[in-house]
C-alpha positions in Angstrom: -18.3 -37.0 104.3 -16.8 -37.2 107.6 -16.3 -40.8 109.1 -15.4 -42.3 112.5 -11.6 -42.0 111.8 -12.1 -38.2 111.1 -13.9 -37.9 114.5 -11.4 -39.7 116.3 -8.5 -37.4 114.7 -10.5 -34.5 115.7 -10.7 -35.6 119.3 -6.9 -36.3 119.4 -6.3 -32.8 117.9 -8.4 -31.2 120.5 -6.3 -32.7 123.2 -3.0 -32.0 121.4 -3.0 -29.7 118.3 0.5 -30.3 117.7 0.7 -34.0 117.9 2.8 -35.5 115.4 1.4 -37.2 112.4 2.8 -40.4 113.5 1.3 -40.4 117.0 -2.1 -39.5 115.3 -1.5 -42.5 112.8 -0.8 -44.9 115.7 -4.0 -43.7 117.4 -6.2 -44.4 114.4 -4.5 -47.4 112.9 -3.6 -45.7 109.6 -0.3 -44.7 107.8 1.3 -41.6 108.6 0.7 -40.3 104.9 -3.2 -41.2 105.0 -3.5 -39.3 108.5 -1.6 -36.2 107.3 -3.9 -36.1 104.1 -7.1 -36.3 106.4 -6.0 -33.7 108.8 -5.2 -31.3 105.7 -8.5 -32.2 104.3 -10.2 -31.4 107.7 -8.7 -27.9 107.7 -9.2 -27.3 104.1 -12.9 -28.2 104.7 -13.2 -25.8 107.6 -14.2 -28.6 110.0 -11.5 -27.7 112.2 -9.0 -24.7 113.0 -5.9 -25.7 114.8 -5.0 -22.7 116.8 -3.2 -21.9 120.0 -5.3 -20.6 122.9 -3.7 -18.5 125.5 -4.5 -19.2 129.2 -6.8 -16.3 130.7 -4.5 -16.3 133.7 -1.8 -14.9 131.8 -3.6 -11.8 131.0 -4.9 -11.4 134.6 -8.3 -12.4 133.7 -8.5 -15.2 136.2 -12.3 -14.9 137.1 -15.1 -16.3 135.0 -18.6 -15.6 135.5 -22.0 -16.3 133.7 -24.7 -13.6 133.9 -28.3 -14.0 133.1 -30.5 -11.0 132.2 -34.0 -10.1 132.4 -34.9 -7.6 129.7 -37.7 -5.2 129.0 -38.4 -4.6 125.3 -36.3 -6.0 122.4 -32.9 -7.9 123.3 -31.1 -6.8 120.2 -30.1 -3.3 121.6 -28.5 -5.1 124.8 -26.7 -7.7 122.8 -25.1 -4.8 120.7 -24.0 -3.1 124.0 -22.8 -6.4 125.6 -20.8 -7.4 122.3 -18.9 -4.0 122.8 -17.5 -4.8 126.4 -14.0 -5.9 126.5 -14.7 -8.0 129.4 -17.5 -9.9 127.9 -16.4 -13.1 126.1 -19.9 -14.5 125.1 -23.3 -12.9 124.6 -26.4 -14.3 123.2 -30.2 -14.1 122.9 -31.8 -17.1 124.5 -35.0 -19.1 124.8 -35.6 -19.6 128.5 -36.3 -17.9 131.6 -33.8 -15.2 130.7 -34.0 -13.6 127.3 -30.1 -13.0 127.3 -26.9 -14.5 128.9 -23.3 -13.4 128.8 -19.9 -14.7 129.9 -17.2 -12.6 131.4 -13.6 -12.8 132.2 -12.0 -10.2 134.5 -8.9 -9.9 137.0 -10.7 -10.3 140.3 -13.8 -10.2 142.2 -13.7 -6.5 142.6 -13.4 -6.1 138.8 -16.6 -8.6 138.4 -18.6 -6.5 140.9 -17.7 -3.5 138.8 -18.6 -5.1 135.5 -21.9 -6.6 136.8 -22.9 -3.1 137.9 -22.1 -1.5 134.8 -24.2 -4.0 132.8 -27.1 -3.8 135.2 -27.4 0.0 133.8 -27.3 -1.0 130.3 -30.7 -0.1 128.1 -33.4 -2.6 128.6 -31.9 -4.6 131.6 -34.3 -5.3 134.3 -32.0 -7.3 136.4 -28.7 -9.4 136.3 -28.2 -12.8 138.3 -24.5 -14.0 138.5 -22.8 -17.5 138.6 -19.3 -16.9 139.6 -17.0 -19.8 138.7 -14.7 -21.2 141.2 -13.0 -23.4 138.5 -13.4 -24.6 135.0 -14.0 -28.6 135.1 -14.2 -29.2 131.3 -13.7 -27.2 128.2 -13.6 -29.0 124.7 -12.2 -25.9 123.1 -9.6 -24.4 125.5 -8.7 -27.4 127.6 -8.4 -27.3 131.3 -4.8 -26.8 132.7 -2.8 -25.2 135.5 -0.6 -22.3 134.8 2.8 -22.6 136.3 5.1 -19.7 137.2 7.3 -18.7 134.2 8.5 -15.4 132.7 7.5 -14.4 129.4 9.6 -12.4 127.2 8.6 -10.5 123.9 10.0 -13.6 121.7 7.7 -15.8 123.5 4.8 -13.4 123.1 5.7 -13.3 119.2 5.7 -17.4 119.2 2.3 -17.2 120.9 1.0 -14.9 118.3 2.0 -17.1 115.5 0.5 -20.2 117.2 -2.6 -18.4 117.7 -3.0 -18.1 114.0 -1.6 -21.5 113.0 -1.3 -24.0 115.7 0.5 -26.5 113.7 3.4 -24.1 112.2 6.4 -25.9 111.9 9.3 -25.3 114.2 11.4 -24.2 111.3 8.6 -21.9 110.1 8.2 -20.2 113.7 11.9 -20.0 114.0 12.0 -18.0 110.7 9.3 -15.7 111.6 11.0 -14.6 115.0 14.5 -14.9 113.9 15.6 -17.7 116.2 17.3 -21.0 115.5 15.0 -24.0 115.0 16.1 -25.6 118.1 15.6 -22.5 120.1 12.1 -21.9 118.9 11.2 -25.6 119.6 12.5 -25.3 123.1 10.5 -22.1 123.8 7.2 -23.5 122.4 7.7 -26.6 124.4 8.2 -24.6 127.5 5.1 -22.4 126.9 3.0 -25.3 126.2 4.1 -27.2 129.2 3.7 -24.2 131.6 0.2 -23.9 130.5 0.6 -20.4 128.8 -0.8 -21.8 125.6 -2.9 -24.8 124.8 -2.8 -25.7 120.9 -6.1 -27.3 120.0 -8.3 -28.4 117.2 -11.6 -25.9 117.1 -14.5 -27.9 115.5 -17.0 -26.1 113.4 -20.4 -27.6 114.5 -22.1 -26.8 111.1 -19.6 -28.5 109.0 -19.2 -31.6 111.1 -22.9 -31.7 111.6 -23.0 -31.0 115.3 -24.8 -27.7 115.3 -27.3 -28.2 118.3 -26.0 -26.5 121.4 -27.8 -25.4 124.5 -26.6 -23.9 128.0 -27.6 -25.3 131.1 -27.4 -24.4 134.9 -27.7 -26.9 137.8 -28.3 -26.8 141.5 -27.0 -29.7 143.4 -28.3 -31.8 146.3 -24.9 -32.9 147.5 -21.2 -32.2 146.7 -20.8 -30.1 143.4 -17.5 -31.3 142.9 -18.5 -34.9 142.8 -21.5 -34.1 140.6 -19.2 -31.9 138.2 -16.9 -34.9 137.7 -19.9 -37.1 136.5 -21.4 -34.6 134.4 -17.9 -33.9 132.7 -18.2 -37.5 131.5 -21.6 -37.3 130.0 -21.3 -37.6 126.2 -22.3 -34.2 124.6 -21.3 -32.0 127.6 -18.6 -29.7 126.0 -18.1 -27.1 128.8 -18.6 -27.3 132.4 -17.7 -24.9 135.4 -18.4 -25.3 139.1 -18.9 -22.1 141.4 -21.6 -20.3 143.4 -24.5 -17.9 143.0 -27.5 -18.7 140.9 -26.3 -22.2 140.0 -23.7 -24.6 141.4 -22.8 -25.6 138.0 -22.9 -24.0 134.6 -22.4 -25.9 131.3 -22.8 -26.1 127.6 -24.2 -29.4 125.8 -23.5 -30.0 122.1 -24.8 -32.8 119.8 -25.1 -33.7 116.1 -28.9 -33.5 116.2 -32.0 -32.5 118.4 -32.6 -36.2 119.5 -28.9 -36.6 120.6 -29.1 -33.2 122.4 -32.3 -34.7 124.3 -30.4 -37.7 125.2 -27.5 -35.6 126.5 -30.0 -33.5 128.7 -31.7 -36.7 129.9 -28.2 -37.9 131.0 -27.5 -34.9 132.9 -31.1 -35.2 134.7 -30.6 -39.0 135.4 -27.2 -38.0 137.6 -28.4 -38.6 141.4 -27.2 -35.3 142.8 -28.9 -33.0 140.3 -31.5 -31.0 142.2 -32.7 -28.8 139.6 -31.6 -28.4 135.8 -32.4 -25.1 133.9 -31.6 -25.0 130.1 -31.7 -22.2 127.5 -31.1 -22.4 123.8 -28.8 -19.8 122.1 -31.2 -18.2 119.4 -28.8 -15.7 118.5 -24.9 -15.3 119.3 -23.8 -11.7 119.2 -20.2 -12.5 120.4 -18.2 -15.5 120.9 -14.5 -15.6 122.1 -12.5 -18.5 123.3 -13.1 -18.8 127.1 -9.5 -19.2 127.6 -8.2 -16.5 125.3 -6.8 -13.5 127.1 -7.0 -11.4 124.0 -4.2 -9.1 122.8 -0.7 -9.1 124.5 -0.4 -6.5 127.3 2.0 -3.6 126.8 4.0 -4.9 129.7 5.5 -8.4 129.5 3.9 -10.3 132.5 5.1 -13.2 134.8 2.8 -16.0 134.6 1.4 -17.1 137.9 1.7 -20.5 139.6 -1.5 -22.4 140.0 -4.1 -20.7 138.3 -6.6 -23.0 136.8 -8.0 -22.3 133.2 
């Protein structure tokens, strides 16, 4: 059974998956030994996975969009098609006005236009309405960070790949795997994290921790969308939020331990003064889910990370 200390540790590890056991212990008021045992138990139970999440901007996938579909006939065939598309990071059948939604990551607006055009002619699609994000305000899984200007070489990529598998791998283990000294491996990893290339975080398994109620929502604002976004990001239960333009001004995800808590989160969103219209949809069946900030496999050519790109 997970308790309040476990919840506090999970939140801390979402912010910094490589935080030392001593730093975690100081945060929850337990001994280093006790905290290490709790973290290892959380991992063994499957409550969390601590992994490195690659910044999408590194891979040239800087544009994020949410697409809502009208569908003629069964939704299953469309979900299968969407799941096969490389640009699609999330696809689900939903209960709401639109029977299917997808999220995509592409390099620029031209690529987004081409992707949407291709999805509009998929079997069963009656229409597709697009929300194009201008920036991610909150992301409990991938974090929100600026990508600084650095060059990434093959050794960096190898370290990133190992962090994607085990975000808390020791510097000694990482050094052994890539053939560097421990000091050199540590220096490279710190540089990659500080530049925003990779974010090491704890991915929480909702069904294990008893927080398996989730829904998506879209908001039309009465006033300044950026002001409202800051307010909504602070609402308990809002796990993802992006601001942009198109069908909505803001798109987000709310998650809670049970239906009653989810209702409270939705009511808190509605209570914000500048919410003009709130539309919600429940994810009935998820066909594909990939981390929003995960750029996927390393490119054939080693890129130079671009400065100032938001996650």
